C-alpha positions in Angstrom: 3.7 -13.6 -28.9 1.5 -16.5 -30.0 4.7 -18.3 -31.4 6.7 -17.5 -28.4 4.2 -19.0 -26.0 3.3 -22.1 -28.2 5.5 -24.4 -26.4 3.9 -23.3 -23.0 0.4 -23.8 -24.3 1.3 -27.3 -25.8 2.7 -28.4 -22.4 -1.1 -28.7 -21.0 -3.7 -31.1 -22.0 -6.2 -28.7 -23.5 -7.3 -27.4 -26.9 -7.3 -23.7 -27.3 -10.4 -22.1 -29.0 -9.5 -18.4 -28.1 -6.8 -16.1 -26.7 -7.2 -12.9 -24.9 -5.5 -10.7 -22.4 -6.0 -10.1 -18.6 -4.3 -8.2 -16.0 -0.7 -9.1 -16.8 -1.7 -12.6 -18.0 -3.0 -14.4 -21.1 -6.6 -15.8 -20.9 -7.2 -18.9 -22.9 -10.5 -20.3 -23.9 -10.2 -24.0 -24.0 -12.0 -27.4 -24.1 -11.3 -27.8 -20.5 -12.6 -24.4 -19.4 -10.9 -21.0 -19.1 -7.2 -20.9 -18.3 -4.9 -18.1 -17.3 -1.2 -18.1 -18.1 0.9 -15.8 -16.1 4.6 -15.4 -15.3 5.8 -17.0 -12.1 5.7 -14.5 -9.3 7.5 -15.7 -6.3 9.3 -18.9 -5.7 8.7 -22.5 -6.7 8.2 -23.4 -3.0 5.5 -20.6 -2.6 3.7 -21.9 -5.7 3.6 -25.5 -4.2 2.1 -24.1 -1.2 -0.3 -22.3 -3.1 -1.5 -25.4 -4.9 -1.8 -27.3 -1.7 -3.7 -24.6 0.0 -6.3 -24.0 -2.9 -6.8 -27.7 -3.3 -7.5 -27.9 0.5 -9.8 -24.9 0.5 -11.6 -26.3 -2.7 -12.3 -29.6 -0.8 -13.9 -27.7 2.0 -16.5 -26.1 -0.2 -15.0 -22.9 -1.5 -14.7 -24.0 -5.0 -14.7 -21.1 -7.3 -10.9 -20.3 -7.1 -8.1 -20.1 -9.6 -6.5 -23.4 -8.7 -3.0 -24.0 -10.2 -3.2 -26.4 -13.1 -0.2 -28.9 -13.5 1.2 -29.4 -17.0 1.4 -32.9 -18.8 4.5 -33.8 -16.8 2.6 -33.0 -13.6 4.8 -30.0 -13.0 3.4 -26.5 -11.9 6.0 -24.4 -13.8 6.3 -24.5 -17.5 9.2 -22.6 -19.3 9.2 -21.1 -22.7 12.0 -21.6 -25.2 13.9 -18.6 -23.5 13.5 -20.4 -19.9 11.0 -17.8 -18.7 8.7 -19.6 -16.2 5.0 -19.5 -16.4 2.2 -20.9 -14.3 -1.4 -22.0 -15.6 -4.5 -21.5 -13.5 -8.1 -22.2 -13.7 -10.0 -19.0 -14.4 -13.4 -17.5 -14.9 -15.6 -15.7 -17.4 -17.5 -12.8 -15.8 -17.0 -9.0 -14.7 -15.0 -7.6 -11.8 -16.7 -6.4 -8.7 -17.9 -2.7 -9.3 -16.1 -0.8 -6.5 -19.0 1.8 -6.2 -22.1 -0.5 -6.4 -23.1 -1.3 -2.9 -24.9 -4.6 -4.1 -21.7 -5.8 -5.5 -19.7 -5.0 -2.6 -22.1 -6.6 -0.2 -21.9 -9.9 -2.3 -18.2 -9.5 -2.2 -17.9 -9.1 1.4 -20.3 -12.0 2.0 -18.1 -14.1 -0.3 -15.0 -13.1 1.9 -16.8 -14.2 5.1 -17.5 -17.6 3.3 -14.0 -17.9 2.5 -13.1 -17.1 6.1 -15.2 -20.0 7.3 -13.4 -22.4 5.1 -10.0 -20.8 6.0 -10.9 -21.4 9.6 -12.0 -24.9 9.2 -8.8 -25.8 7.4 -6.7 -24.0 10.1 -8.3 -26.0 12.8 -8.0 -29.2 11.0 -4.2 -28.7 10.4 -3.8 -28.0 14.1 -4.2 -24.4 15.5 -0.6 -22.7 16.1 0.2 -20.2 18.8 -0.5 -16.7 17.4 1.6 -13.8 19.0 1.9 -11.2 16.2 0.4 -8.0 16.2 -2.0 -7.7 13.2 -1.1 -5.2 10.6 2.5 -5.0 12.1 1.7 -1.7 13.7 4.7 -1.7 16.1 7.1 -2.3 13.2 5.5 0.4 11.1 5.8 3.0 13.8 9.5 2.1 14.0 9.9 2.3 10.4 8.3 5.8 10.3 10.7 7.1 13.0 13.7 5.8 11.1 12.4 7.3 7.8 11.9 10.7 9.5 15.5 10.6 11.0 16.8 9.8 7.3 15.0 12.7 5.8 16.1 15.2 8.5 19.6 14.5 8.0 19.5 15.3 4.4 21.3 18.6 3.8 19.5 19.4 0.6 15.9 18.4 0.4 13.6 18.1 -2.6 9.9 19.3 -2.7 8.7 15.9 -1.5 11.1 15.7 1.4 10.1 19.4 2.3 6.4 18.5 2.4 7.0 15.2 4.1 8.9 16.7 7.0 6.2 19.5 7.2 3.2 16.9 7.8 5.3 14.1 9.4 4.6 14.9 13.1 0.9 15.2 12.4 0.6 11.6 11.0 3.2 10.2 13.3 1.1 11.2 16.2 -1.9 9.4 14.7 0.4 6.2 14.4 1.6 6.5 17.9 -1.6 7.0 19.5 -3.2 4.3 17.4 -0.5 1.7 18.6 -0.8 2.9 22.2 -4.6 2.4 22.2 -4.2 -0.9 20.3 -1.6 -2.4 22.8 -3.8 -1.4 25.8 -7.2 -2.8 24.4 -6.4 -5.5 21.8 -6.7 -9.1 22.9 -6.4 -11.8 20.2 -9.8 -13.5 19.7 -9.1 -17.1 18.8 -12.2 -17.3 16.5 -10.5 -15.0 14.0 -7.4 -17.2 13.4 -7.3 -19.0 10.3 -6.3 -18.6 6.6 -6.3 -15.1 5.1 -6.6 -14.1 1.5 -4.0 -11.4 2.1 -5.1 -9.0 -0.6 -8.7 -9.3 -1.2 -10.2 -6.3 -3.1 -12.6 -5.8 -5.8 -10.1 -6.9 -8.3 -10.1 -10.2 -6.7 -13.8 -10.9 -7.2 -15.4 -12.0 -10.4 -19.1 -12.1 -10.9 -19.9 -15.0 -13.1 -23.3 -16.5 -14.3 -24.8 -17.8 -11.1 -21.7 -17.6 -8.8 -18.8 -15.7 -7.6 -15.2 -16.5 -8.2 -12.1 -15.4 -6.1 -8.6 -14.9 -7.5 -5.3 -13.4 -6.6 -4.3 -15.5 -3.7 -0.7 -14.8 -3.9 -0.4 -13.2 -0.4 -2.5 -16.0 1.5 -1.4 -16.8 4.9 -2.5 -17.8 8.4 -3.3 -14.9 10.6 -6.0 -12.7 11.9 -8.8 -12.8 9.5 -10.4 -9.5 10.4 -7.3 -8.0 8.5 -8.9 -9.0 5.2 -12.1 -7.3 6.1 -10.3 -4.1 7.2 -8.3 -4.0 4.1 -11.3 -4.5 1.9 -13.2 -1.8 3.7 -10.3 0.6 3.7 -10.0 0.4 0.0 -13.7 0.8 -0.7 -13.9 3.7 1.5 -11.0 5.5 -0.4 -12.8 4.8 -3.6 -16.2 6.1 -2.4 -15.4 9.4 -0.5 -15.7 7.7 2.8 -19.4 7.0 2.6 -20.6 6.0 6.2 -23.8 4.3 4.9 -21.7 2.1 2.6 -19.6 1.3 5.6 -22.5 0.2 7.7 -23.9 -1.9 4.8 -20.7 -3.7 4.2 -20.0 -4.5 7.8 -23.7 -5.5 8.2 -23.4 -8.0 5.1 -20.2 -9.5 6.5 -21.9 -10.0 9.9 -24.7 -12.1 8.3 -22.2 -14.8 7.8 -19.7 -14.4 10.5 -21.0 -12.3 13.5 -19.1 -9.1 14.4 -19.4 -8.2 18.0 -18.3 -5.0 19.9 -14.6 -5.9 20.1 -14.5 -6.7 16.3 -15.8 -3.3 15.5 -13.1 -1.9 18.0 -10.4 -3.7 16.0 -11.6 -2.5 12.6 -11.8 1.2 14.0 -8.2 1.0 15.5 -6.8 -0.5 12.2 -8.5 2.2 10.2 -7.3 5.0 12.5 -3.7 4.0 11.7 -2.3 6.4 8.9 -1.6 3.4 6.6 -1.4 5.4 3.4 1.1 7.7 4.8 3.2 4.7 5.9 3.0 3.2 2.4 4.2 6.4 0.9 7.1 6.6 3.4 8.1 3.2 2.6 7.8 3.7 -1.2 10.1 6.8 -0.7 12.7 4.8 1.2 12.8 2.2 -1.6 13.2 4.7 -4.4 16.1 6.5 -5.9 16.5 9.8 -4.0 18.1 11.6 -6.9 14.7 11.6 -8.7 11.4 11.4 -6.7 8.5 10.6 -9.0 5.9 13.3 -9.2 3.2 10.6 -8.4 4.7 10.1 -5.0 4.1 13.9 -4.3 0.6 13.5 -5.8 -0.2 10.5 -3.4 1.2 12.6 -0.4 -1.0 15.5 -1.3 -4.0 13.1 -1.6 -3.3 11.7 1.8 -3.3 15.1 3.4 -6.4 16.3 1.6 -8.5 13.0 2.5 -7.4 13.0 6.2 -10.4 15.3 7.3 -12.8 12.9 5.5 -11.1 9.9 7.1 -11.3 11.5 10.6 -15.0 12.2 9.9 -15.9 8.6 9.2 -13.9 7.4 12.1 -16.0 9.6 14.3 -19.2 8.2 12.6 -18.0 4.6 13.1 -17.3 5.4 16.8 -21.0 6.9 17.2 -22.6 4.0 15.2 -21.0 1.2 17.2 -20.4 2.8 20.6 -16.6 2.9 20.5 -16.2 6.0 22.7 -13.9 4.4 25.1 -11.3 4.1 22.3 -11.6 7.9 21.5 -11.9 9.5 25.0 
């Protein structure tokens, strides 16, 4: 591997002192700091957008991010001897956020709020655009669920996954439709939440370093409704921690220290959380898989969603009680 990648390393102005492995990437200890070399994911155009975006966010004070590093020819992509494209980014030495440690999670969500402030500032400076999308694409997802159900029903011979799927479909589809209905009747886009979003902010994206927190994995950055980042972070944390309501309160409180959350914001998070997102993801994965062989992992995920549903409903009820959201549940 070292010999294969030597031409890539030599394309950058750096002396390498050590080489390690990261998540699907190579980590280099260099005289210029830590660098990450990873295969290009996406298009050249998207990578150019990523560099411009990160440099802009950096200039607005959100500095501990994995910026793209050009090579000696000032190009963002470097190919190895076989033509495989690679990208070099700044990286950091530290540890990932502990998904079960509330202090880590509070610091991580404060970091998210600070990113949102910088992302909001950049969005306004570029000239705010009209936003008429539904956050989370709930309308599209409901249509997709209906289409997948019809597909499965028409299959004359059903495997175990499909039998289980049809058995529970109506229950989760009802949740989706009710959520969409309440959302369409109650949601009004609040301009203060329009700005740049991370797109996949979770504990893997947060690195605790000596004296600061670094943020990585911006591949899905976009302009949109920033509360979606908070909801997605919260959802993943809750799944990891058995739907702990105290942890939920602490995380929302920490975020609100930096960017104030009002009643409508809690309503938004509640509605997004009430949508059966995991069931939709399993449905989507099923449709994109070979029907001649359904992975046992997919069946396990479906069973887990079914088992976790009561805990999810319980925490939704507790969130409703905590933040006075009864108009959404009556």
